[in-house]
C-alpha positions as CSV (number, residue, x, y, z in Angstrom):
1,M,105.6,110.1,85.5
2,K,106.6,112.7,83.8
3,S,105.5,113.8,80.0
4,A,107.2,112.4,77.1
5,F,109.9,115.1,75.1
6,S,107.7,116.1,72.5
7,G,110.6,119.1,70.8
8,P,113.1,118.3,67.9
9,L,116.0,115.7,67.9
10,E,118.1,116.3,64.6
11,H,120.4,113.1,64.1
12,I,124.3,115.2,63.1
13,G,125.6,112.4,63.1
14,C,128.8,109.9,65.5
15,N,125.2,109.2,67.5
16,C,124.9,112.8,68.7
17,H,121.7,114.6,68.0
18,R,121.0,118.2,68.2
19,I,118.3,119.5,70.1
20,P,118.3,123.2,68.3
21,K,118.4,126.8,70.4
22,S,115.7,128.1,68.7
23,Y,113.4,125.3,70.4
24,K,113.5,127.4,73.3
25,A,113.6,131.0,74.4
26,G,116.9,132.0,76.2
27,M,119.2,129.0,75.2
28,R,122.3,130.2,74.1
29,V,123.2,127.3,72.7
30,D,122.3,124.1,71.7
31,G,121.1,120.7,73.6
32,H,123.8,117.7,72.3
33,I,122.6,114.5,73.2
34,Y,124.6,111.4,72.5
35,A,122.0,108.2,72.1
36,S,122.5,105.4,69.5
37,P,118.9,104.6,67.9
38,T,118.5,102.0,70.4
39,L,118.6,104.2,72.9
40,L,116.9,106.8,71.2
41,E,113.4,105.9,72.2
42,Q,114.2,105.9,75.5
43,V,115.5,109.1,75.8
44,R,111.9,110.7,74.8
45,K,110.0,108.9,77.2
46,D,110.2,111.4,79.7
47,Q,111.9,115.6,79.5
48,A,115.2,115.0,80.9
49,A,115.9,116.0,77.4
50,D,113.7,119.2,78.0
51,Q,116.1,120.0,81.4
52,V,119.2,119.4,78.5
53,A,117.7,122.4,76.6
54,N,116.8,124.2,79.9
55,V,120.7,123.7,81.0
56,A,121.4,125.8,77.8
57,T,120.3,128.9,79.2
58,L,123.2,129.1,81.3
59,P,124.9,132.5,81.5
60,G,128.3,131.9,79.8
61,I,127.9,128.1,79.1
62,Q,130.1,127.4,75.7
63,V,129.3,124.7,73.0
64,A,126.5,123.0,73.5
65,S,125.0,121.8,77.1
66,I,125.5,118.1,76.6
67,A,123.9,114.6,77.8
68,M,125.3,111.0,77.9
69,P,123.7,108.2,76.6
70,D,122.7,107.2,80.0
71,I,120.6,110.6,80.1
72,H,117.7,110.2,82.5
73,W,115.4,112.9,84.8
74,G,117.7,114.6,87.5
75,Y,117.7,117.5,90.0
76,G,117.9,120.5,87.3
77,F,120.1,119.0,85.7
78,C,119.2,115.4,83.9
79,I,121.6,112.9,85.2
80,G,124.0,111.9,82.3
81,G,124.4,115.9,82.0
82,V,127.3,117.8,80.8
83,A,128.1,121.5,80.9
84,A,130.8,124.3,80.7
85,T,130.9,127.7,81.7
86,D,133.4,130.2,81.1
87,P,133.8,132.8,84.3
88,A,135.3,135.2,82.0
89,E,132.3,135.7,80.5
90,G,129.7,135.6,83.6
91,G,129.8,131.9,83.5
92,V,128.1,130.4,86.8
93,I,128.7,127.7,89.1
94,C,125.5,125.2,89.3
95,P,124.9,122.7,92.1
96,G,122.1,121.4,89.8
97,G,124.9,120.5,87.5
98,I,126.6,118.3,90.4
99,G,124.1,117.4,92.0
100,Y,123.4,116.1,95.9
101,D,125.8,113.3,96.5
102,I,128.9,115.7,95.1
103,N,131.8,113.2,94.0
104,C,130.0,110.2,93.8
105,G,132.1,107.5,92.1
106,V,133.5,104.7,91.0
107,R,136.6,102.6,92.3
108,L,137.7,99.4,90.9
109,V,139.9,97.3,92.8
110,K,141.6,94.2,90.9
111,T,143.0,90.9,92.3
112,N,145.2,88.5,91.6
113,L,142.1,85.9,92.1
114,F,140.4,84.2,89.2
115,L,136.7,82.9,89.0
116,D,137.7,79.3,89.8
117,D,139.3,80.5,92.6
118,V,135.9,82.0,94.2
119,K,132.7,80.9,91.9
120,H,132.2,77.9,95.1
121,R,133.1,80.9,97.9
122,M,130.5,83.8,96.4
123,K,128.1,82.8,99.0
124,E,130.5,83.1,102.3
125,L,132.0,86.3,100.6
126,V,129.5,88.2,99.8
127,K,128.0,87.5,103.6
128,A,131.2,88.7,104.7
129,L,131.0,91.9,102.6
130,F,127.6,92.6,103.8
131,H,128.1,92.0,107.6
132,T,131.3,93.9,107.4
133,V,130.4,97.1,105.0
134,P,127.8,99.1,106.4
135,S,125.3,100.2,104.3
136,G,121.4,101.4,104.1
137,A,120.0,105.1,104.5
138,G,121.9,106.8,107.3
139,R,123.7,104.1,108.4
140,S,127.2,105.0,110.7
141,G,130.4,102.8,109.9
142,R,133.4,101.6,112.3
143,Y,135.2,104.7,111.7
144,K,134.5,107.7,113.7
145,F,135.9,111.0,113.3
146,D,135.5,114.5,116.1
147,T,134.6,117.6,114.1
148,K,138.3,118.5,113.7
149,E,138.9,114.9,111.7
150,T,136.2,115.4,109.7
151,R,137.2,118.9,108.4
152,R,140.8,117.3,107.9
153,L,139.3,114.6,105.7
154,M,137.8,117.4,103.5
155,G,141.2,119.1,103.8
156,E,143.6,116.9,102.7
157,G,141.5,113.9,101.1
158,P,142.4,109.9,101.3
159,R,146.1,111.3,102.4
160,F,144.6,111.6,105.7
161,V,143.5,108.0,105.9
162,V,146.3,106.7,104.4
163,E,148.9,107.1,106.6
164,R,146.8,106.0,109.7
165,D,147.8,102.9,107.6
166,L,144.3,102.3,105.8
167,G,145.8,102.2,102.3
168,T,149.2,103.6,100.1
169,L,150.3,106.3,98.2
170,A,149.9,103.9,95.5
171,D,145.9,104.2,96.0
172,L,146.3,108.0,95.7
173,E,148.4,108.0,93.0
174,H,145.6,106.0,90.8
175,T,142.2,108.2,91.8
176,E,141.8,111.4,90.1
177,A,143.5,114.2,91.2
178,G,145.5,112.5,93.5
179,G,142.6,111.7,95.8
180,F,142.5,115.5,96.7
181,I,141.4,118.5,94.4
182,D,142.9,121.6,95.6
183,G,141.0,124.9,96.4
184,G,138.6,123.6,99.2
185,D,137.9,125.2,101.8
186,P,136.9,122.9,105.0
187,E,136.1,125.8,107.5
188,Q,133.1,127.1,105.2
189,V,131.5,124.0,105.1
190,S,128.8,124.3,107.8
191,D,128.7,121.9,111.0
192,H,125.4,120.8,110.1
193,A,127.0,119.4,107.2
194,V,130.2,117.8,109.1
195,K,127.7,116.5,111.2
196,R,126.5,114.4,109.3
197,G,129.5,112.9,107.8
198,A,131.5,112.5,111.2
199,E,130.1,108.7,111.3
200,Q,129.6,108.2,107.2
201,C,132.9,107.9,106.2
202,G,133.5,104.5,104.7
203,T,130.0,103.4,104.5
204,L,127.4,102.3,101.5
205,G,124.5,104.8,102.0
206,S,121.6,103.7,100.1
207,G,119.9,103.3,96.6
208,N,122.5,102.6,93.8
209,H,125.5,102.5,95.7
210,F,127.1,99.0,96.0
211,M,129.9,96.9,96.4
212,E,130.0,94.1,93.5
213,V,132.6,91.1,92.9
214,Q,133.3,90.8,89.4
215,V,135.2,88.8,86.5
216,V,136.3,90.1,83.5
217,D,134.2,88.1,81.0
218,S,135.5,89.8,78.4
219,V,138.9,92.0,76.9
220,Y,138.1,94.1,74.0
221,D,141.6,95.9,74.1
222,A,144.5,93.9,74.8
223,D,147.0,96.4,75.1
224,V,145.2,98.8,77.3
225,A,144.2,95.9,79.2
226,R,147.1,95.0,79.3
227,A,147.9,98.3,80.7
228,F,145.3,98.3,83.0
229,G,146.6,94.9,85.1
230,L,143.2,93.5,83.5
231,E,142.7,90.3,82.1
232,L,140.7,87.0,81.3
233,N,138.5,85.5,83.9
234,Q,140.2,88.0,86.7
235,V,137.8,88.8,89.8
236,C,137.9,92.5,90.8
237,V,135.9,94.6,93.2
238,M,134.0,97.3,92.2
239,I,132.7,100.1,94.5
240,H,130.1,103.0,93.9
241,S,129.6,105.8,96.7
242,G,130.1,109.8,97.5
243,S,130.1,111.6,99.6
244,R,127.1,110.5,102.1
245,G,124.9,112.7,104.4
246,L,128.0,115.4,104.5
247,G,127.6,116.2,100.5
248,Y,123.9,116.4,100.3
249,Q,124.3,118.8,102.8
250,V,126.6,121.2,101.4
251,C,124.4,120.8,98.1
252,D,121.3,121.9,100.2
253,D,123.1,124.6,102.1
254,A,124.1,126.3,98.4
255,L,120.4,126.1,97.3
256,A,119.3,127.8,100.3
257,A,122.6,130.2,99.9
258,F,121.6,131.0,95.9
259,R,118.0,131.4,96.0
260,N,118.4,135.3,95.6
261,C,121.1,135.1,93.2
262,T,118.9,135.1,90.4
263,T,117.8,138.5,90.9
264,K,121.2,139.8,92.5
265,Y,122.6,138.9,89.2
266,G,119.9,139.6,86.6
267,I,120.1,135.9,85.7
268,E,116.6,134.3,83.9
269,L,116.0,130.3,84.3
270,P,113.0,128.4,83.0
271,D,113.8,125.7,85.6
272,R,113.8,127.4,89.9
273,Q,116.2,124.1,90.0
274,L,118.8,125.6,88.2
275,V,119.2,128.3,91.0
276,C,123.2,129.4,90.3
277,A,125.5,131.9,90.8
278,P,128.6,133.6,88.9
279,A,131.4,131.7,89.4
280,E,133.5,134.6,90.3
281,S,131.4,135.8,92.6
282,P,131.1,136.2,96.7
283,E,128.5,133.3,96.7
284,G,130.0,131.6,93.6
285,K,133.3,131.0,95.1
286,K,131.7,130.0,98.6
287,Y,130.3,127.4,96.9
288,I,133.1,126.1,94.8
289,E,135.2,125.9,98.1
290,Q,132.6,123.7,100.1
291,M,132.1,121.7,97.0
292,R,135.8,120.4,96.4
293,A,135.9,120.3,100.7
294,A,132.6,117.4,100.4
295,A,134.7,116.0,96.7
296,N,137.8,115.5,98.9
297,Y,135.2,114.0,101.7
298,G,134.0,111.3,99.1
299,F,137.3,110.1,98.3
300,C,138.1,109.4,101.6
301,N,135.2,107.5,101.9
302,R,135.4,105.3,98.8
303,Q,139.4,104.8,100.2
304,L,137.7,103.5,103.5
305,L,135.1,101.5,101.7
306,M,138.1,99.9,99.8
307,Q,139.7,99.1,102.8
308,Q,137.3,97.0,104.4
309,A,136.4,95.1,101.4
310,R,140.5,94.2,101.6
311,E,140.3,93.3,105.1
312,V,137.0,91.0,104.4
313,F,139.3,89.4,101.6
314,A,141.7,88.7,103.7
315,D,140.0,87.3,106.1
316,V,137.5,84.7,103.8
317,F,141.1,82.9,101.6
318,G,143.6,83.1,104.6
319,R,145.9,86.1,103.0
320,S,146.9,89.2,103.0
321,W,145.1,92.1,101.2
322,E,148.6,92.5,99.3
323,D,149.3,88.8,98.8
324,L,146.0,89.0,97.4
325,G,147.0,91.3,95.1
326,M,144.0,93.8,95.4
327,E,146.2,96.7,94.2
328,Q,143.8,99.9,92.8
329,L,143.2,100.2,89.4
330,Y,141.5,103.6,89.6
331,D,138.9,106.1,91.2
332,V,136.7,108.6,89.0
333,A,134.4,111.1,90.2
334,H,131.1,111.6,88.1
335,N,129.3,114.2,90.1
336,I,131.4,117.4,90.4
337,A,132.5,121.0,88.6
338,K,136.0,121.3,87.6
339,L,138.2,123.9,86.5
340,E,139.4,122.7,83.1
341,E,141.5,123.8,80.5
342,H,139.7,123.3,77.0
343,T,140.0,124.7,73.2
344,V,137.1,126.1,72.9
345,E,136.4,127.0,68.8
346,G,139.7,127.3,68.6
347,V,140.7,129.4,71.9
348,K,142.0,128.0,75.1
349,K,139.9,128.8,77.8
350,Q,139.6,127.8,81.5
351,V,136.0,126.4,82.1
352,W,133.7,124.9,84.7
353,V,132.8,121.6,83.7
354,H,129.9,120.8,85.2
355,R,129.7,116.6,85.4
356,K,126.5,115.2,86.7
357,G,126.0,111.8,86.2
358,A,129.1,111.5,83.7
359,T,132.6,111.0,83.7
360,R,135.7,112.3,82.3
361,A,137.4,110.5,79.7
362,F,141.3,112.5,79.1
363,P,143.0,110.4,76.4
364,A,146.2,109.4,76.5
365,G,149.1,112.1,76.6
366,H,147.0,114.6,78.6
367,P,148.7,116.2,81.4
368,E,146.4,114.9,84.0
369,V,146.2,111.5,83.0
370,P,148.5,109.2,86.0
371,E,152.0,108.9,84.2
372,A,151.0,105.0,84.7
373,F,148.3,105.1,82.2
374,R,149.5,108.2,80.4
375,A,150.7,106.5,76.9
376,V,146.9,104.8,76.8
377,G,144.5,106.9,78.2
378,Q,142.8,107.6,82.0
379,P,140.8,104.6,82.9
380,V,137.1,105.1,82.7
381,I,134.9,103.1,85.1
382,I,131.2,102.5,84.3
383,P,129.0,100.5,86.2
384,G,125.7,98.7,85.2
385,D,123.1,96.8,86.4
386,M,123.6,94.0,89.2
387,G,122.4,91.6,86.2
388,R,124.4,91.8,83.6
389,A,127.7,93.9,83.3
390,S,130.0,96.9,83.8
391,W,132.7,98.0,81.4
392,V,136.1,99.5,81.8
393,L,136.9,101.8,79.0
394,V,139.9,104.1,78.4
395,G,139.5,108.2,77.5
396,A,139.3,108.7,73.7
397,P,140.4,112.2,71.5
398,G,137.2,112.5,70.6
399,A,135.9,113.7,74.2
400,M,138.1,116.7,74.2
401,E,136.9,117.4,70.6
402,K,133.2,117.3,71.5
403,T,132.3,116.8,75.3
404,F,134.7,118.8,77.4
405,G,136.7,115.6,78.3
406,T,133.3,113.5,79.3
407,T,132.1,110.2,78.9
408,C,129.1,108.1,80.3
409,H,128.9,107.3,84.0
410,G,126.6,103.9,84.0
411,A,123.9,102.3,82.7
412,G,121.0,105.0,83.5
413,R,117.9,104.6,84.5
414,A,115.5,102.7,82.6
415,M,112.4,103.3,85.4
416,S,111.4,104.9,88.3
417,R,112.4,103.7,91.8
418,M,108.6,103.8,92.3
419,A,108.1,102.2,89.3
420,A,110.8,99.4,89.7
421,K,109.2,98.8,92.8
422,A,105.6,98.1,91.7
423,D,107.2,95.7,88.8
424,A,108.6,93.5,91.5
425,V,105.7,92.4,93.8
426,G,105.2,89.0,94.0
427,R,109.0,88.4,92.6
428,K,111.4,87.1,94.7
429,I,114.8,89.6,93.0
430,E,117.7,87.9,95.2
431,K,116.4,84.3,93.7
432,E,116.0,85.6,90.1
433,L,119.6,86.9,90.0
434,E,121.1,84.0,91.9
435,Q,119.6,82.0,88.6
436,K,121.5,84.4,86.8
437,G,124.6,83.5,88.8
438,V,125.0,86.7,90.8
439,I,124.5,86.7,94.7
440,A,123.0,89.8,96.3
441,M,122.4,91.3,100.1
442,A,120.7,94.7,100.6
443,S,120.3,96.1,104.0
444,S,116.5,97.2,102.6
445,R,113.8,95.0,101.3
446,F,113.1,97.4,98.5
447,G,116.3,98.0,97.9
448,L,116.7,95.3,95.6
449,A,113.5,96.0,93.9
450,E,114.4,99.6,93.3
451,E,117.6,98.3,91.5
452,Q,116.9,95.2,89.7
453,P,118.2,95.1,86.8
454,K,115.1,95.7,84.6
455,A,114.8,99.0,86.3
456,Y,118.0,100.2,83.6
457,K,119.1,100.7,80.6
458,N,121.0,97.7,79.1
459,V,125.4,99.2,79.6
460,D,125.9,97.2,76.2
461,D,123.7,99.8,74.3
462,V,125.6,103.0,76.5
463,V,129.0,101.6,76.1
464,E,128.4,100.7,72.7
465,T,127.4,104.6,72.0
466,V,130.0,106.2,73.4
467,H,132.6,103.8,71.6
468,D,131.0,104.7,68.8
469,A,131.5,108.2,69.0
470,D,135.3,108.3,70.1
471,L,134.3,109.5,73.6
472,S,136.1,106.6,75.1
473,R,136.9,102.8,74.5
474,R,135.9,99.7,75.1
475,V,138.9,98.1,76.9
476,A,137.6,95.1,79.2
477,R,133.9,93.8,79.9
478,M,133.0,92.0,83.8
479,R,130.0,90.5,84.9
480,P,128.3,90.6,88.8
481,L,129.3,88.0,91.0
482,G,128.2,89.4,93.5
483,V,127.1,92.7,95.1
484,I,125.9,94.5,98.2
485,K,123.2,97.3,98.3
486,G,121.8,99.6,100.7
């Protein structure tokens, strides 16, 4: 059990609390944590806030070390952590600021079905999804790729599978960065990582990864919802997964390669989990090429997961997925570092924005927002726990001013997996969920216990925090109908 954070958290407005850089030796900037009064008590319960302070010691960090309201303890960076480093000032790239599951992210798929069309068929639908979509730790799937093809997945992104009739060009247009992070080099990825990824593309994995059937139960911004193609009582499918064993191995390889970089480049760190290298160093450049390649694989994984969901819906409802209107709304990464242009103290800079359990949230008019949404802003997809709700938000101007174009990524854990399992002893989580109108299936008997609703903060509180802070704005709320987990 991590001890509580006892350091200073000074309220500076807009649901933002500051850890002054005087708090800890070596801090180059302040820490900024976004939390409502409701969530602030939770923030103090572990040492995630201390991790925010540790990140503030990174060379080249700009403005502040930032954390979102879904903050909780992580490896190096807290989950919900954001940091921008300037390579022109010796700024570093830090694998702990991206995480083991490179390009873990979420994808939302719309349908033209409504609640009345599916509510009596949920058990059939969830069972079909569970038996079709591979889930669970280490699980392989129906799609097999040899070494050359796996490297092509990393080099080309989902276009590689779309060209094999596993999706459409519209899917790519509605994916962050078009589903392709330029500058990745699959040849820099180790053979071991490639081997781990060869049979896992198109699989959910374990932990908090899921595929969930949802219904829009509230619309908060009718104009933006219309632009996104969302309406009340509409059925959607949300997919949460990442780069599986391949991304994990890329991170593991980088941590080993960076082990001596702190000494080599004279970097002093308060936590060895923050091991890093200057972004412009040979070690830094190699990891960036590997990380980008793994990110492209992550987009491919969610593309193939979506295609399997489309096929299941077509089979259950006896209509083609096209006829069911199963169009992708958007796909966004929330474990990644990207070189982006931001204005820092009035000066435009190219900075490495690390987002670890945090979502890009660019506002209307930003050139990187897909043309279909540029007039309103980037869709932001926020999964919650499987007993309450998930959200669609839209990027807001305040994010560009305060958080390098970033918002939250989910509800955020309130209990560790071990504590959640202990809490669930003697209970049947699937029965509790069914009483709430949610059909749930998991490949592991511990999966539902670890991921029970009680293990998470209330996502409505998290969303209210970022909405009020103008980091992203509420568009629509979805409640779960059925879910499969690893």
